[in-house]
N, C-alpha and C positions, 0 to 999 in steps of 0.2 A: 935730126930731121927738122928743117925749118919751112918746108913747103915752097911753092913757086913764088917768084917775085910778083909784086902787084902790077896790074896792067891798067891802061887808061880806058878800058871798055866800060861804057856807061852801065851803071847798075839798073836793074828793072825797078819800077816804082814799088814802094813797100805795100805789103798787105796790111789790113787793119782788123782790129777786133774791138768790140764795144763792151765796156764794163757795165755792171749793173746800174751804176749811177749815170750812165750816158757818156762817160769819158771814152774817147777813141784812142786806142794804143796802136801805133804804127810799128811794124816789125818786118824783118826778113828772116825766113827760116830755110835752112838747107837740110834736106833729109839725109839720114845716114845711120850708122850703127851707134850703139850706146857703149860707154856713157857719153851722152851728148855734152856739148859745151854751150854755156850761156854767157854772153858778155854784158856786163853792167857798166854803164858809162859814168863819167865824172860830172861834177857840178856845172850846169849850163853847157855841157857837151852833148853830143848826140851820136847816133849809131853809124854815122858816116866818117868817123875819125879813123886815123891810120891804124890804131891797134885793132879796132873792130874789123876793118876790111882785111887786114893781114891775117888775123886769126880765122876769118871766114875762108880765105883762100887756102890756108893751111889745113883746115878741117875738111874742106871739099877734096883736097888732094889725098887726104888720109882716109876718106870715106866716113868721116865722123859727123854726126848730126850737130848742127850749129844754129844758135838763135842770137840775133841782136835786135834790140828794140829801143824805143824812146820812152822815157818816163813821161808822166803827165807834165805838160808845160814845157817839154823839151822837143827839139827837132820837129818831126812830122806828126807827133801826137797832138791831141787837142789840149786846150787849157792854157792859162797864163802861168808863166814861170813863178811869178810872185804869189800865186795862190797855192803853190806846192809846199811840201814839207818832207822831212826825212821819213816819217811814218807813211805818208801818202806814196812816196816813191818806193818804199819797201813793199807796200801793198801791191804796187804795180809789178814788182819783181816776182812776188809770190803768185799773183794772178797769171803772169806769163809762164811761170814754172808749172802751174796747175793746168792751164788751158792750152799751152802751145808746145809742151814737151811731153815725152813719155819715157819712163824708166829713169835710171840714175843719171845725174847731171853733175858736171864740173862747173862751178861758177867762177868766172874770171872778173874781178872787180877792180876798176881803175879809180883811184882817189876816192871820191864819194862812193863809187861802186864797191870799194873795199869795205865800207860800212854797211852798205845795202846787202852785200853777200852774207855778212855775218847775221843780220836780222832774218834774211830769207832762210839760211841754213838752220838757224835756231827754230824757225817756225815749221820747217819741213825736213827734219833730220833724216827721214827715211828716203828722201828723194835726192839728197845732196851727197855725192860720193867723194868730192874733193873741192878744195878752194885754192884759188891762185890770186893773190893780191898784188897790184902794181901801184906803188906809192899809196897804199891803203890809208884811209883817213878817218877811222872811226872816231866819233866824239869831237870832230873838228869844230862844230859850232860852239861847243862849250870850252874846249881847251885851246883853240887857236884864234877863232874870230872874236869872241867876247873879250879876251885880254888885250887884243890889238886895238879895240875901239877907244878913241880919244873921248874926253868929256863932251866935246861938241858933237861927235858921232852919236854918243848916247842920248844927247838932247834931241838930235834929229830923229833918232829911232823912236823915242817916246812921242815926239810931235807928229812925225809923218808915217810911222810904222815901217820905215825902210831907210837904209843908209847905203850909199855906194862904197864898195871896197875895190881897191885897185890891185891888179896883178901885173907882174912883169911880162906876162905872156900876151896881154891884150890891152890896147890903148883905151878901150871902152871899159868903164867900171862895171863890176858885177853887183847886182842888187842883193843885199842881205836884208831879209824882213824880220820883223818882230815875231811873226808866225814861225819862221824857220828856227829861230833861236829858242823860242819857248817850247815848241813841239819837239825839237831836237833833244831837249833836256829829258823828255820821257823815253827817248830811244838810246840813251847812253849804254855802252857795253863794257867799257874798260874799268868800271867801278867795282866789279865783282868777277868771280870766275865765269868764264864763258863755256857753257856746256856743249861744246862742239868737239866731236871726237874723230872726224874724218881727217885724212891727210891734208896738210895746209902748206902752201908754198908762198913766200913773200919776197918781192923784189922791191928794193928801195934805193934811190939815188942819194948819195951822201952830200950832194950840193943842191938838194931840193929846197928852194926858198919858201915853199908854201907849207909842206908837211914834213917836220923833222924826221930823219930816218929812225930816231929812237922810238917813234910811234910804233914801228914794226916790232921793235924789241918788247915794248909794253904789251902789244897784242899777243906775241908769242908766249909771254909769261902768263897771260890770263887764260889762254886756251887750255881746255882739258885735254886736247889731242896731244899725243906723244910724238907723232910723226909730223914735226913742224920744221921747215928749213927756211932760212933767211939768206938771201943773196943781196949784199950791199955793193953798189956800184960807186966807186970813189968819185968819178967825174960825172955821175948821173944827175940830171935835173929832175923836175917834177913830172914832166910829160913822158920821159923815157920813150920817145918816138923816133929817135935816130935809127938808121938802118941796123946798126949793131944792137940797139935796144930791142927792136922788133925780132931780130934773130934770136936773141936771148929769151924773149918771151915765148916764142914758139918752141925753143929747145926745152924750156922749163915745163911747158904744157905737155910736150912729147914724153918727157921723163915721168911726169905725173900719170899720164894715161897708161904708160907701160906698167907702172906700179899697180894701178887699179886692175889692168887686164891680168896681170900675174896673180893678184889676189883672187880674182874671179875664176881663174882656171882650175 
């Protein structure tokens, strides 16, 4: 079951909720049955991306509750991206889980969101029924960005507190800040066993130029969960947003939801 195709119907404006520190988080919530599904976006991405919209349509057709939102400094939420950090965005996800959802939830994390889903599941183990990672990128600040910086990049980082990093997907550079790198070091998850026991599904493209597919193998090895499945896509890139990729994502979520429904029956 992959749900209906996406349409060109304009989406309604997002709702907002204000955190205790005054930050405003923008979100879209679809009511439905549990376990609900929460989509966690990638680095400098937002809740209007193809995966988020397709999963929303799938959940609406299935009658499943669904939440998509923007982290601090992303999309329609308040704040500047360069003031954010891994911990801050994980706190946004935990806040959204606590305030915008009820009952058990399946977290679907794309790239950065795959790191955030682990931090949120570890913080709220009784609320998270399952995880689905798409090109999950835990520890990417330490394992991928830092080793890629040239001596001149490191000098710029020390001098300016920020360095531009280029991606094959965007002609504009992505800013990487000293804050993100330093704070990310406090959020690393692959250095020790990860005490998450819910079912986990991981999808990764073997032609991903940004996050090596072996990251998903490392993650599976560290997870305490026994029910972990990895799907490797030989021709898959990082975004995994082609029509067949979106179909595969919905199929993986369908199978995970059926497994959880069977366990609950």
